[in-house]
N, C-alpha and C positions, 0 to 999 in steps of 0.2 A: 501572474501564473505562467507567463511565457518562458520562465526558466525551465519548465517541464519539457519544453521542446528539445532541449539539449540531452534529454534522457529517453528519447524515442517515444515520448508521449505525444499523441497527435493533437492537432488543433481541435479536431472534433471532440476528443475526450475532454480537453480543457473547457470547451463550450458546455458540454454536458455537466461537468463538475459545477460550473457557475450556475447553470439552470437548476440543478438539484439541491443546491445548498444556500443557506443564508449568507448574506454579506459578511457577517461576523465569522463564519466558518472559513470563508475565502480569505479573510484578513488573517486568521490564525495560520492557515496554510502558508501565506506569504511571510508572516513573521517567524514561522518555524521552518523556513525554507531549507536550511541545512539538514535538519532532521528528516524532512520529506525526501531530500536527495539521498541521504544515507540509507533510508529504508528502500527506496527504489533501487539503488545500487546493490544492496544486499539481496533483494528479491531477484534481481537480474543475475547475480552471482550464483544463487542456488537454483536458477532456471525456472522461476515462476513465470508463466506465460500469460497470466491473467491480470497483470498490473493495471492495465486500463480499466478493466471491470472493477477492480478493487478501488481505484480512484473514483470511479463514478458511483459505485454502490456502497462502499465502505470507507469513505474518506476519513472517518475518525481513526481508522487503523494507522494512518500516516501521521497522526498527532501523538501517537504513543512514543515513548522513548525507545530508540533503536535497541538499547541494551536489553530492555524488557522483551522485545520481540525476539531477539537472538536467544535469550535465556529460555523463553517459552518454546521456541522451535527446537532447541537442542534437547528438550525433554522427550522428543519423539524421533522416530526414524525419519530423518530429513528427506530421504529419497521418496518414501511413501507419502509423507505429508505434502511434499511438493506435487506429487502426482495427484493427490486428492484435491488440492487447491486448484490445480489446473483443470480438473474435471468439474469442480463446483466450489465456488468461493464461499458458500455457506458453511463449509467444513470449519471455517474459522470460528463459527459459533460454538463449536464443540471442543476447542482446545483451550487449555488453561495453564497458567504458570504453576509449576509445582515447587 
């Protein structure tokens, strides 16, 4: 999980991810490392500020294919969606791929 440190994810966040998830989920994150990195980079690019919160509370999001995330996000006004995510990550519960 230390690969996350290269993407401005703190050690504290990594520790919380490990605490909140089963070893099998941590293993999946490690094996899907490139996808996780691609998602983090995409979120950084579009100015999502709650990446740490997402990793801690919605780690399954980082196991989705990056293409699916991009397609889904593109169905919405990206600026408004990012603003909503930055205010409350639970907004992700309400978006869907169209």
